[in-house]
C-alpha positions in Angstrom: 92.7 48.0 91.7 95.5 50.1 93.2 98.7 48.3 93.8 100.4 48.8 97.2 103.3 51.2 96.9 106.7 49.6 97.4 109.7 51.3 98.9 112.7 51.1 96.7 116.3 51.0 97.9 118.0 49.9 101.0 116.5 50.2 104.4 117.8 53.2 106.4 120.9 52.6 108.5 119.6 54.9 111.2 116.0 55.1 112.3 116.1 58.5 113.8 118.4 61.5 114.3 118.4 60.7 118.0 119.9 57.2 117.3 122.5 58.7 115.0 123.4 61.4 117.5 124.0 58.7 120.1 126.3 56.8 117.8 128.2 60.0 116.9 128.7 60.8 120.6 130.0 57.3 121.1 132.5 57.9 118.3 133.7 61.2 120.0 134.2 59.3 123.3 136.2 56.6 121.5 138.4 59.2 119.8 139.0 61.0 123.1 140.0 57.8 124.8 142.4 56.9 122.0 143.6 60.6 121.7 142.6 60.3 118.0 141.4 63.1 115.8 137.7 63.4 114.8 137.4 62.7 111.1 134.5 62.2 108.7 136.2 59.0 107.5 136.7 57.7 111.0 133.1 58.5 111.8 132.0 56.6 108.7 133.9 53.5 109.8 132.5 53.8 113.3 129.0 54.0 111.9 129.5 51.1 109.5 129.1 53.1 106.3 131.1 55.4 104.0 131.7 59.1 103.7 129.1 59.5 101.0 126.4 57.9 103.1 127.1 60.5 105.9 127.0 63.3 103.3 123.7 62.0 101.9 122.1 61.7 105.4 123.1 65.3 105.9 120.8 66.2 102.9 117.8 64.7 104.7 115.8 67.3 106.6 115.4 65.0 109.6 119.1 64.3 109.9 120.5 67.7 108.7 121.1 69.3 112.1 122.8 66.1 113.5 125.2 65.8 110.6 125.8 69.6 110.7 126.7 69.5 114.4 129.1 66.6 113.8 130.7 68.5 110.9 131.2 71.6 113.1 132.9 69.4 115.7 135.4 68.1 113.1 136.0 71.4 111.2 138.4 73.1 113.7 140.8 70.2 113.4 140.9 70.6 109.7 141.8 74.3 110.0 144.5 73.5 112.6 146.1 70.8 110.3 146.0 73.2 107.3 147.7 75.9 109.4 150.4 73.6 110.6 151.1 72.3 107.1 151.2 75.9 105.6 153.5 77.2 108.3 155.8 74.2 108.4 155.2 73.7 112.1 153.7 70.3 111.5 156.7 68.9 109.6 
């Protein structure tokens, strides 16, 4: 007799990329209202998980483009901060 295959691990936090995308968009709106920077750590807090969870979701084919799009949205700020620190204009 073949035993039923059990799923191991935690249940997924997000059922679909569409659901995750909506949550990310809500985070952008919240940041814009507060005039806060978009950060991966801030996104993780807003989603109720940690940075590593977001990175791991980005490795899943069905979530890759959603996470990549969010990462691209946050990247310019990182370059701007690095420039300001290097030039001393941010001090």
